[in-house]
FIDREN-751633 format. One line per 5 residues: number of its first residue (from 1); their letters; for each residue x, y, z of N, C-alpha, C. Coordinates in steps of 0.05 Angstrom, whole numbers, plus 32768, in hexadecimal, padded with zeros to 4 digits. Example, Ala and Ser with C-alpha at 12.3 -4.5 7.8 and 13.67 -1.06 7.14 Angstrom:
BEGIN
1> AS> 8108,7F8E,809C,80F6,7FA6,809C,8108,7FBE,809C; 8101,7FD3,808E,8111,7FEB,808F,8102,8001,809D
***
This chain:
BEGIN
1> XXXXX> 7F9C,813E,7F40,7FAE,8134,7F55,7FA8,8129,7F6E; 7FB8,8127,7F7C,7FB8,810F,7F96,7FBA,8125,7FB0; 7FAA,8123,7FC2,7FB0,8138,7FDF,7FB6,8120,7FF4; 7FCC,8126,7FFE,7FD6,8113,8018,7FCD,8123,8032; 7FC5,8118,8041,7FB9,8129,8061,7FCA,8119,8077
6> XXXXX> 7FD8,8123,8088,7FF1,8116,8095,7FE5,8123,80B2; 7FD7,811A,80C5,7FCE,8129,80DE,7FEE,8123,80EF; 7FFD,8111,80F1,8009,8105,8100,8029,80FC,80F7; 803A,8112,80EF,8053,8110,80DB,8066,8105,80EF; 8081,80FD,80EA,808D,80ED,80FE,80AA,80EC,80F5
11> XXXXX> 80BE,80F3,8102,80D6,80E5,80FD,80DA,80C1,80FB; 80DF,80B8,80E8,80E2,809D,80EC,8100,8092,80EF; 810A,808A,80FE,8128,8083,8100,812B,8063,8105; 8136,8052,80EF,813A,8041,80F6,8151,803A,80FB; 8154,8026,8108,8168,8014,810F,8174,8007,8115
16> XXXXX> 817F,7FFB,8105,8192,7FDF,8106,81A3,7FD8,810F; 819E,7FB7,8121,81B2,7FAC,8134,81B7,7F8F,8128; 81CD,7F85,8136,81D0,7F65,8130,81B7,7F56,813F; 81B1,7F5D,814E,819F,7F4D,8167,8193,7F5D,8171; 817F,7F5D,817D,816F,7F74,818D,816B,7F60,81AA
21> XXXXX> 8177,7F6B,81BD,817B,7F58,81D5,8170,7F6E,81EC; 8154,7F67,81EE,8148,7F72,8206,8154,7F6C,8221; 815B,7F82,822D,816B,7F89,824B,8187,7F90,8245; 8191,7F92,8231,81A4,7F83,822C,81B4,7FA0,8216; 81D6,7F9E,8215,81DD,7FBC,8204,81DB,7FB2,81E4
26> XXXXX> 81D5,7FCA,81D7,81C9,7FC4,81B6,81D8,7FD3,81AD; 81EF,7FCD,819C,81FE,7FDB,8189,81F1,7FE2,816F; 81EF,7FFE,8168,81DE,8000,8147,81F1,8003,8135; 81EC,7FF4,811E,81FD,7FED,810C,81F8,800D,80F4; 81E5,8009,80FA,81D7,8024,80E0,81C3,802F,80EA
31> XXXXX> 81BD,8049,80DF,81AC,8055,80EB,819F,8067,80D6; 8187,8071,80CE,8179,8085,80BF,8164,808D,80C9; 815C,80A8,80C5,8145,80B9,80CC,8141,80C0,80B3; 8124,80C5,80AB,8113,80C8,809E,80FA,80D6,80A5; 80EF,80F4,8098,80E2,8105,80A4,80CB,8105,8091
36> XXXXX> 80B5,80EF,809F,80A5,80E2,8092,8080,80E2,80A7; 807C,80D2,80A4,8064,80CC,80AA,8054,80BF,8096; 803D,80AF,809E,802C,8099,8087,8022,80AB,806C; 8015,80C0,8076,800C,80D1,8055,801D,80DD,8043; 803D,80E5,805F,804D,80F8,8050,805D,80DF,8043
41> XXXXX> 8061,80C0,8047,806A,80AF,803A,8059,80AD,801F; 8043,80AC,8026,802F,80A7,8005,803B,80BC,7FF3; 8039,80D0,8000,8044,80EB,7FEB,8057,80E8,7FE2; 8070,80E7,7FEC,808A,80DE,7FE3,808C,80CE,7FCB; 807E,80B1,7FD2,8081,80A2,7FC4,806A,809F,7FAC
46> XXXXX> 8061,80B8,7FAD,8049,80BF,7F95,8061,80CE,7F80; 8071,80E2,7F8F,8079,80F3,7F75,8094,80DD,7F6D; 809D,80CB,7F7E,80B5,80BF,7F77,80A7,80A6,7F65; 8095,80A7,7F5D,8089,8097,7F43,807B,80AE,7F2C; 8083,80C0,7F30,807C,80E2,7F1D,805E,80E5,7F14
51> XXXXX> 8059,80E5,7F2C,803B,80F3,7F2F,8037,8109,7F41; 8025,8114,7F3B,801B,8132,7F51,8011,8121,7F69; 8020,8134,7F7A,8015,8139,7F95,800F,814B,7F9F; 8004,8158,7FB3,8002,8172,7FC8,8002,815E,7FEB; 800D,8168,8001,8008,8161,801A,7FFF,816D,802A
56> XXXXX> 7FEF,816A,8038,7FEC,8177,8059,7FEE,8164,806A; 7FE8,8177,8083,7FEA,816B,809E,7FE5,817B,80AC; 7FF5,8179,80C7,7FFF,8180,80DE,801B,8188,80E3; 8028,8193,80E7,8043,819C,80EB,8046,81A7,8100; 8060,81A6,810A,8067,819E,812B,8082,81B6,812B
61> XXXXX> 8082,81CD,8138,809A,81EA,8138,80AD,81E0,813D; 80B6,81C9,814D,80D5,81C6,8157,80EC,81C1,8148; 80DE,81A4,8137,80F4,8193,8125,80DA,8191,8108; 80CA,81A3,80FF,80BC,819F,80E8,80CE,81AE,80CF; 80DC,81C0,80D3,80E7,81C9,80BD,80F8,81AF,80AF
66> XXXXX> 8106,81A9,80BB,8111,8193,80AF,80FE,8180,8099; 80E4,8179,8099,80D6,8169,8089,80D5,817A,8072; 80D4,8196,8074,80CE,81AB,805F,80DC,81A6,8056; 8104,81A9,8056,810F,81A3,804A,8117,818C,8036; 8110,8177,8040,8106,8159,8036,80F8,815B,8020
71> XXXXX> 80D8,8165,802A,80C8,8163,8012,80D1,8176,8002; 80DE,818C,8001,80E7,819C,7FE5,80FA,8193,7FD5; 810F,8187,7FDF,8121,816F,7FCF,8108,815C,7FC2; 80FA,814F,7FCD,80EB,8133,7FBD,80D4,814E,7FAA; 80D8,8166,7FA8,80C6,8171,7F95,80AB,8174,7F9E
76> XXXXX> 809F,816D,7FBD,808C,816C,7FC3,807D,8184,7FCF; 8061,8187,7FBD,805A,81A2,7FCF,804F,81A2,7FDE; 8052,81B2,7FFC,8037,81AD,8017,8038,81C3,8020; 801E,81B9,8033,801C,81DD,803D,800A,81CF,805B; 801C,81DA,8075,8011,81C6,8089,8006,81DD,8099
81> XXXXX> 7FFB,81CC,80B4,7FEB,81DE,80CE,8000,81DF,80E1; 800E,81F2,80EB,802A,81F0,80FA,801F,81F0,8118; 8029,81E0,8121,8021,81DC,8141,8037,81E8,815C; 803C,81E5,816C,8050,81EF,8186,8057,81D6,818F; 806A,81C4,8194,8075,81AD,8196,8088,819D,8183
86> XXXXX> 8090,818B,8186,809B,817A,8174,8090,8163,8167; 8098,8155,814C,8095,8148,8142,8099,8133,814E; 808B,810E,8152,8094,80FB,8162,80A3,80EC,814C; 80B3,80E0,8163,80CC,80CF,814F,80BE,80B1,8158; 80C0,8098,8141,80BE,8085,813C,80D3,8074,8139
91> XXXXX> 80DD,805B,814D,80EE,8057,814A,80E6,8033,813C; 80F1,8031,812F,80EF,800F,8122,8110,8009,811E; 8112,7FED,812D,812F,7FE0,813B,8124,7FC1,811C; 8138,7FC5,8110,8140,7FAC,8100,8153,7F9D,810F; 8148,7F7F,8114,8165,7F69,8119,8173,7F63,80F9
96> XXXXX> 8183,7F4D,80FF,8189,7F3B,80EC,817C,7F26,80DF; 8162,7F27,80ED,8154,7F13,80EB,813C,7F21,80D7; 813F,7F3F,80CB,812A,7F54,80C2,8113,7F51,80CF; 811A,7F4C,80E6,80FE,7F50,80FC,80FE,7F6F,8103; 80EB,7F7B,8109,80E7,7F8E,810D,80D7,7F9E,8123
101> XXXXX> 80DE,7FAB,8134,80D7,7FAF,814E,80CC,7FD3,814A; 80BA,7FD9,8151,80AA,7FF8,814E,80A7,8002,8168; 80B1,801C,816B,80A5,802E,8183,80A3,8041,817D; 8085,804C,8182,8076,8061,8170,806B,807A,8188; 807A,808F,8180,8072,80A0,8197,8053,80AC,8191
106> XXXXX> 8049,80C2,819F,802C,80CC,81A2,802C,80E2,8190; 803D,80F3,8190,803C,810B,8181,8033,8124,818E; 8041,8137,8194,802B,814C,8199,8013,815B,81A1; 800A,8160,81B0,7FE8,816B,81AC,7FE7,817D,81A0; 7FD2,817B,8187,7FC6,818C,8178,7FAE,819F,8187
111> XXXXX> 7FAD,81B2,8185,7F91,81C3,818F,7F7F,81C4,8180; 7F5D,81C8,8187,7F4E,81C6,8171,7F46,81DC,815D; 7F5A,81F3,815E,7F58,8202,8156,7F69,81FB,8132; 7F83,81EC,8143,7F8E,81E1,8128,7F7E,81CB,811A; 7F76,81BD,8126,7F66,81A9,811C,7F55,81B6,810E
116> XXXXX> 7F42,81C9,8113,7F30,81D3,80FA,7F3E,81DB,80E7; 7F50,81ED,80EC,7F5F,81FA,80DA,7F71,81E3,80BD; 7F74,81CD,80CA,7F7B,81B4,80B4,7F60,81B2,80A3; 7F4B,81AA,80A8,7F35,81A0,80A3,7F30,81B9,8091; 7F36,81D3,809A,7F29,81E6,807C,7F41,81E5,8068
121> XXXXX> 7F61,81DD,8072,7F72,81DC,8061,7F73,81C1,8049; 7F63,81AE,805A,7F64,819A,804C,7F4A,819E,8031; 7F3D,81A1,8031,7F22,81AE,802D,7F36,81C1,8012; 7F3C,81CC,801B,7F45,81E7,8009,7F5D,81DD,7FF0; 7F69,81CA,7FFB,7F83,81C1,7FE5,7F76,81A7,7FD5
126> XXXXX> 7F5F,8199,7FE4,7F4F,818D,7FD6,7F3A,8194,7FBC; 7F3C,81A7,7FB5,7F2B,81B5,7FA2,7F36,81AD,7F82; 7F4D,81A6,7F80,7F59,81A3,7F62,7F5F,8186,7F6C; 7F57,816F,7F75,7F61,8151,7F7C,7F4A,8143,7F79; 7F4E,812A,7F70,7F3C,8111,7F6F,7F43,8100,7F84
131> XXXXX> 7F57,8106,7F93,7F66,80EC,7FA3,7F69,80FB,7FBF; 7F55,80EF,7FD5,7F70,80FB,7FEA,7F74,80E1,8003; 7F8B,80DD,8006,7F96,80C4,8014,7F96,80DA,8033; 7F93,80C8,8048,7F8F,80D1,806A,7F9F,80B9,8072; 7FAF,80B9,8086,7FB3,80A4,808D,7FCF,80AC,80A6
136> XXXXX> 7FD2,8095,80B1,7FDE,809C,80C9,7FCE,8099,80E6; 7FDE,809C,80F8,7FD1,809B,8112,7FC8,80BD,811A; 7FBF,80BD,8131,7FB7,80D8,8131,7FC1,80EB,8155; 7FD1,8107,8150,7FDC,8107,8166,7FC9,8111,8185; 7FD6,811E,8195,7FC7,811E,81B1,7FB1,813C,81AC
141> XXXXX> 7F9F,8132,81AE,7F86,814C,81B3,7F7B,8146,8197; 7F79,8136,8186,7F6E,8132,816C,7F55,811C,8172; 7F3F,8124,816E,7F29,810E,816B,7F30,80FA,8159; 7F18,80D9,8166,7F27,80CA,8154,7F0F,80C8,813E; 7EFD,80E2,8140,7EF0,80E8,8123,7EF9,80F5,810E
146> XXXXX> 7F16,8100,8119,7F1C,8112,8107,7F20,810B,80E2; 7F2A,80EE,80DF,7F26,80E8,80C3,7F0B,80E6,80B7; 7EF4,80E0,80CA,7EDE,80E4,80C1,7ED7,8105,80C1; 7EDF,810F,80C9,7EDA,8133,80C0,7EDF,8138,80AA; 7EFD,8131,80A6,7F01,812F,8090,7EF7,8129,8077
151> XXXXX> 7EED,8111,8075,7ED8,8100,8065,7EC5,8119,805E; 7EBB,8126,8076,7E99,812E,806A,7EA9,814C,8066; 7EBC,814F,8065,7EC4,816F,805E,7ED1,816A,803F; 7ED8,8159,8036,7EE9,8159,801B,7ECE,8159,8003; 7EDD,8170,7FEA,7EC5,8162,7FDC,7EBC,8143,7FCF
156> XXXXX> 7EA4,8143,7FD2,7E94,8125,7FC9,7EA8,811C,7FB6; 7EAC,8127,7F9E,7EB4,811D,7F91,7ED2,8111,7F91; 7EE0,811C,7FAB,7EF7,810C,7FB0,7EF3,80F8,7FB5; 7F09,80DE,7FAF,7F0D,80C3,7FB9,7F1A,80C1,7FCF; 7F10,80B8,7FEB,7F1D,80BA,8000,7F2C,809E,8009
161> XXXXX> 7F4A,80A2,800B,7F53,8085,8015,7F5D,8085,802C; 7F57,807A,803D,7F5B,8076,805C,7F6F,8065,805E; 7F89,8067,806F,7F9A,804C,807C,7FA0,8052,8099; 7F88,8048,80A6,7F8C,8051,80C4,7F88,803A,80CE; 7F87,803B,80EE,7F80,801F,8101,7F6C,802F,810E
166> XXXXX> 7F59,800F,811A,7F42,8019,8133,7F30,8030,812B; 7F2C,803D,813D,7F0E,804D,8144,7F16,8066,8127; 7F28,8079,812E,7F2A,8083,810D,7F24,807C,80F4; 7F2E,8060,80F0,7F26,8058,80DF,7F0D,8049,80D5; 7F00,8041,80EF,7EE3,8039,80E8,7ECE,8055,80E6
171> XXXXX> 7EDA,806F,80FB,7EC5,807F,80F2,7EC3,808A,80D3; 7EDC,8086,80CF,7EE2,8093,80B2,7ECE,807E,809C; 7ED4,806B,809F,7EC1,8057,808E,7EA9,805A,8093; 7E99,8063,80A5,7E82,806A,80A9,7E75,8082,80A0; 7E8D,808C,808F,7E81,80A5,8085,7E87,80A6,805F
176> XXXXX> 7E8F,8089,805B,7E93,8080,8044,7EAE,8090,803A; 7EBF,8082,802E,7ED9,807A,8024,7EE6,806C,8015; 7EE9,806C,7FFC,7EF3,8065,7FE2,7F03,8048,7FF1; 7F14,804D,7FF8,7F21,8034,7FFB,7F2F,803B,8015; 7F3B,8024,802D,7F45,8017,8042,7F5E,8003,803D
181> XXXXX> 7F76,800F,8047,7F8C,7FF9,8048,7F9A,7FF3,805A; 7F8A,7FE4,8068,7F97,7FD6,807B,7FAE,7FBC,8073; 7FBD,7FBC,8088,7FCE,7FA0,8084,7FC3,7F85,8096; 7FC8,7F73,8095,7FBB,7F59,8099,7FBF,7F5A,80BB; 7FDA,7F6A,80C7,7FD9,7F66,80E5,7FC3,7F76,80EB
186> XXXXX> 7FC0,7F90,80DE,7FB3,7FA5,80E6,7F8D,7F96,80E2; 7F89,7F93,80D2,7F6C,7F81,80C9,7F6D,7F72,80D8; 7F73,7F62,80E4,7F74,7F4E,8100,7F74,7F57,8112; 7F7D,7F6B,811F,7F7F,7F7B,8137,7F5E,7F8F,812A; 7F54,7F99,811B,7F3E,7FA4,810F,7F22,7F8B,8118
191> XXXXX> 7F26,7F71,810A,7F11,7F66,810B,7F11,7F4D,811E; 7F26,7F4D,812D,7F2A,7F43,814C,7F2D,7F24,8141; 7F35,7F1D,812C,7F32,7F07,811D,7F5C,7EFB,8113; 7F58,7EE4,810F,7F6F,7EDA,8105,7F64,7ECA,80E1; 7F71,7ED2,80D3,7F6B,7ECA,80B9,7F7C,7EAF,80A4
196> XXXXX> 7F75,7E9B,80A4,7F84,7E8A,809D,7F86,7E86,807C; 7F6D,7E94,806F,7F65,7E8F,8056,7F61,7EA3,8044; 7F5D,7EAA,802F,7F58,7EC4,801F,7F43,7EC6,8022; 7F2C,7EAC,801D,7F12,7EAD,801F,7F09,7EBD,8038; 7F12,7EB6,8053,7F12,7EC5,806A,7F15,7EE5,806C
201> XXXXX> 7F21,7EE7,805F,7F2F,7F05,805C,7F1B,7F1C,804D; 7F18,7F0A,803A,7F00,7F15,8023,7EEE,7F1D,802C; 7EDC,7F04,803B,7EC7,7F03,804D,7EC5,7F1D,8062; 7EDF,7F19,806B,7EDB,7F37,8086,7EE8,7F55,8074; 7EEB,7F57,8064,7EEF,7F72,8054,7ED0,7F76,804B
206> XXXXX> 7EC7,7F63,8047,7EA5,7F6F,8041,7E9B,7F7F,8056; 7EA3,7F78,8074,7E94,7F85,808B,7EA2,7FA0,8083; 7EAE,7FA8,807C,7EB6,7FC6,8074,7EB3,7FCF,8064; 7EAF,7FC0,804E,7E9A,7FCF,803B,7E7C,7FD1,803E; 7E71,7FBD,804B,7E5D,7FC1,8058,7E54,7FE0,806A
211> XXXXX> 7E6F,7FE2,8075,7E6B,7FF5,8088,7E6B,8014,8081; 7E81,8014,805B,7E7A,802C,804C,7E92,802C,8043; 7EA5,801F,8040,7EBC,801E,802C,7EB5,8015,8017; 7EBF,801B,7FFC,7EB5,8011,7FE4,7EC7,7FFE,7FDE; 7EE6,7FF3,7FEB,7EF9,7FEA,7FE7,7F06,7FE2,7FF1
216> XXXXX> 7F18,7FCA,7FFD,7F26,7FC9,800E,7F44,7FB8,8006; 7F58,7FC8,8006,7F72,7FBE,7FFD,7F78,7FAF,8014; 7F7F,7F96,8011,7F8C,7F88,802F,7FA3,7F86,8024; 7FB5,7F98,8036,7FD4,7F85,8031,7FE9,7F6D,8047; 7FE9,7F58,8039,7FF6,7F3A,8044,8017,7F3F,8044
221> XXXXX> 8020,7F5D,8043,803A,7F52,8044,8045,7F47,802E; 8058,7F3B,803B,806C,7F2A,801E,8059,7F1A,800D; 8042,7F16,8018,802E,7F01,8006,8023,7F0E,7FF6; 801A,7F25,7FED,8016,7F38,7FD4,7FFF,7F4C,7FE8; 7FE7,7F44,7FE1,7FCE,7F56,7FEB,7FB3,7F54,7FD9
226> XXXXX> 7F9D,7F5B,7FE6,7F85,7F55,7FDC,7F78,7F6A,7FD2; 7F68,7F6F,7FC1,7F5C,7F82,7FC0,7F39,7F80,7FB3; 7F2F,7F84,7FC4,7F0E,7F76,7FC1,7EF9,7F96,7FC3; 7EDD,7F90,7FB6,7ED3,7FA8,7FB7,7EB4,7F93,7FC3; 7EC1,7F84,7FCD,7E9C,7F73,7FDB,7E93,7F67,7FC1
231> XXXXX> 7E97,7F6B,7FA8,7E82,7F56,7F94,7E9C,7F4B,7F88; 7EB1,7F59,7F7D,7ECC,7F53,7F72,7EE1,7F51,7F84; 7EF1,7F3D,7F7F,7F0F,7F39,7F92,7F22,7F2C,7F8A; 7F44,7F38,7F85,7F4B,7F30,7F7F,7F71,7F2D,7F8C; 7F7E,7F24,7F88,7F93,7F19,7F98,7FAE,7F1E,7F82
236> XXXXX> 7FC4,7F25,7F93,7FDA,7F2E,7F82,7FF6,7F28,7F93; 800A,7F13,7F8E,8018,7F0C,7F9C,8027,7F1D,7F94; 803D,7F24,7FAA,805A,7F31,7FA5,806B,7F20,7F9B; 8078,7F39,7F8A,8097,7F29,7F81,80AA,7F2A,7F90; 80BD,7F12,7F96,80CD,7F09,7FA0,80E6,7F16,7F9D
241> XXXXX> 80EA,7F28,7FB5,8109,7F3E,7FB6,8108,7F3E,7FCC; 8129,7F4A,7FC7,813C,7F47,7FE3,8133,7F5A,7FF3; 8131,7F51,800D,811D,7F6D,8023,8130,7F84,8022; 8132,7F9C,8020,8144,7FB5,802A,8133,7FB4,803E; 8118,7FBC,8043,810B,7FCA,805B,80EF,7FC8,8058
246> XXXXX> 80DC,7FC3,8066,80C2,7FC0,8065,80BC,7FDA,806A; 80C6,7FF3,8078,80BB,800B,807F,80AF,8015,8068; 8092,8022,806F,808C,8032,8054,807C,8020,8046; 807B,800D,8048,8075,7FF7,8024,805A,7FF4,8033; 804A,7FFA,8042,802D,8000,803C,8026,8019,802B
251> XXXXX> 8033,802E,803A,8031,8049,802E,8034,8048,8012; 8048,803E,8008,8050,803A,7FEC,803B,802B,7FE3; 8031,801D,7FEF,801F,800B,7FD7,8001,8019,7FD1; 7FF5,8025,7FE8,7FE6,803B,7FEE,7FE9,804B,7FD7; 8004,805D,7FD5,800F,806D,7FBD,8004,8067,7FA1
256> XXXXX> 800A,8050,7FA3,800F,8044,7F7E,7FEA,803E,7F7D; 7FEA,8034,7F8C,7FC1,8031,7F89,7FC0,804C,7F84; 7FBE,8062,7F94,7FAE,807A,7F86,7FB5,8084,7F70; 7FCB,8084,7F64,7FDA,8083,7F4A,7FC4,807E,7F3A; 7FC5,8065,7F3F,7FB2,8052,7F29,7F97,805E,7F2A
261> XXXXX> 7F8B,8061,7F42,7F75,8068,7F43,7F6E,807F,7F37; 7F82,8093,7F3A,7F7C,80A7,7F32,7F78,80A7,7F0B; 7F83,8097,7F05,7F87,8091,7EE7,7F76,807F,7EDB; 7F5B,807D,7EF3,7F46,806C,7EF1,7F4D,804D,7EE2; 7F54,804C,7EEB,7F67,8029,7EF1,7F51,8018,7EF7
266> XXXXX> 7F4C,7FFA,7EEB,7F3D,7FE9,7EF8,7F46,7FDC,7F11; 7F39,7FCC,7F17,7F44,7FB5,7F32,7F61,7FAB,7F2D; 7F5C,7F9E,7F24,7F7A,7F8A,7F1C,7F8E,7FA0,7F20; 7F8A,7FB5,7F0D,7FA5,7FC5,7EFC,7FA6,7FD2,7F23; 7F96,7FD8,7F2B,7F9D,7FEA,7F45,7FA7,7FD4,7F5A
271> XXXXX> 7FA2,7FC3,7F5C,7FAA,7FB0,7F69,7FC5,7FAB,7F61; 7FCC,7FA6,7F4B,7FE9,7F9D,7F47,7FFF,7FB1,7F45; 7FF3,7FCE,7F3F,8008,7FE6,7F4F,8006,7FEB,7F64; 7FFB,7FDD,7F78,7FFC,7FE4,7F90,8013,7FCB,7FA1; 8009,7FB3,7F98,8024,7FA1,7F9D,8041,7FAB,7F8C
276> XXXXX> 8038,7FB6,7F7A,805A,7FC3,7F6E,8063,7FD6,7F7D; 8052,7FEA,7F88,805A,7FFE,7F92,806A,7FF5,7FAE; 8056,7FE6,7FC3,8062,7FD5,7FD9,807A,7FC8,7FDD; 807A,7FB4,7FC1,8091,7FA8,7FC1,80AB,7FBA,7FB5; 80A3,7FC9,7FAE,80C0,7FD8,7F9F,80D5,7FE8,7FB4
281> XXXXX> 80C3,7FEF,7FC5,80CE,8001,7FE1,80D6,7FEA,7FF9; 80CC,7FD0,7FF1,80DF,7FB8,8004,80F5,7FB9,7FF3; 80F7,7FBD,7FDB,810C,7FB4,7FCC,8123,7FC9,7FCF; 8120,7FE3,7FD6,8123,7FFF,7FCC,813A,8004,7FDF; 815A,8004,7FDD,816D,800C,7FF6,8168,8030,7FF7
286> XXXXX> 816A,803A,7FD6,816F,8055,7FD2,814F,805B,7FC8; 8149,807B,7FD1,812E,8088,7FC4,8131,8087,7FA3; 8149,808E,7F9A,814D,8091,7F7D,8146,807C,7F6E; 8143,805B,7F80,8144,8046,7F69,8129,803C,7F6B; 8110,804D,7F79,80F9,8042,7F83,80E2,8040,7F6C
291> XXXXX> 80E8,8055,7F5A,80DE,8050,7F3C,80E9,803B,7F28; 8101,8038,7F28,810F,8024,7F18,8101,800A,7F22; 8104,8006,7F43,80FF,7FE7,7F4A,80DC,7FE8,7F48; 80C6,7FEF,7F47,80B9,7FF2,7F3D,80AB,7FEB,7F2D; 80BF,7FFC,7F13,80B9,7FF5,7EF5,80C4,7FCD,7EF1
296> XXXXX> 80D7,7FCB,7EFF,80DC,7FB0,7F00,80CF,7F9C,7F0B; 80C4,7FA4,7F1D,80B5,7F96,7F28,809B,7F8A,7F19; 808C,7FA7,7F10,8073,7FA5,7F0A,806B,7F95,7EF5; 807E,7F8D,7EDB,806C,7F72,7EC7,806B,7F60,7ED7; 807F,7F52,7EF3,807A,7F3C,7EF4,8071,7F32,7F09
301> XXXXX> 8059,7F45,7F0C,8047,7F3E,7F20,802F,7F30,7F11; 8017,7F22,7F18,8009,7F0D,7F14,7FE8,7F19,7F24; 7FD6,7F28,7F19,7FBB,7F29,7F25,7FA7,7F0F,7F25; 7F9F,7EFE,7F40,7F89,7EF0,7F34,7F78,7EF6,7F3C; 7F5E,7EF3,7F36,7F3D,7EF6,7F3E,7F3E,7EDB,7F56
306> XXX> 7F2C,7EE5,7F65,7F21,7EDA,7F82,7F08,7ED8,7F78; 7EFC,7EBC,7F76,7EE4,7EB7,7F6C,7ED1,7EA7,7F89; 7ED2,7EBA,7F9D,7EBB,7EB6,7FB8,7EC0,7ED4,7FC8
***
């Protein structure tokens, strides 16, 4: 069983425009609202791929019930710590060049007693789980060591996967995690470097392995991904697909990787599954075709070992 922990759920509002004209009138072509958040996106993808998952995190009273309705439709079992206030709304604006502009809200304030309640709840829910995925930003009032606290509370046998940025990620890694999953843009911000070669990327990944991460899954967007444990490194190029939307692609990578890890797959298989998961999300316009897309893409992928 896989547990996902989402501290900062969001209403993801995707807006499609002919073009984004800053300072001028823009007319919407299409608008879609999804009730999710990074770790909840992971949970939904796990369910759509046919594996078992349970979800927890903070939820907010003003518009949180809409999330419960959606998760019920997905067949997702969840148990949240409820807070006053409303779930944040994140806007993703896509123009006719498939360029995406993101505007992310901060989220409502979470009190200290609620933070302790989630730490205890996650520990309780993890008792029958082998993997815990914690991902996304943190809402107002939540300490930047919250993921680190989660890592120390969860049973030692539970493999921790963390997908976060900045200080929350660094603090978690220092406690020891099984895997982190930055994308290349996040990775360059984390390391304050720009990378031109895979050799340089693998070398930088080793810094996080030395810090406490057992594995680094580095997403390269449409180019594919790298997986390294410091000793062995692999690369898998993405399949060429028509891009529907890149929203949630990284979360789908984490979902497919977590399923493979739960099945005790080796590193090349974990990477292949992750790239198939992310690519399938990009190519899927409707949720019901996600698993079909995954199964279509998976056999086309080739993993190569990087000998450096």
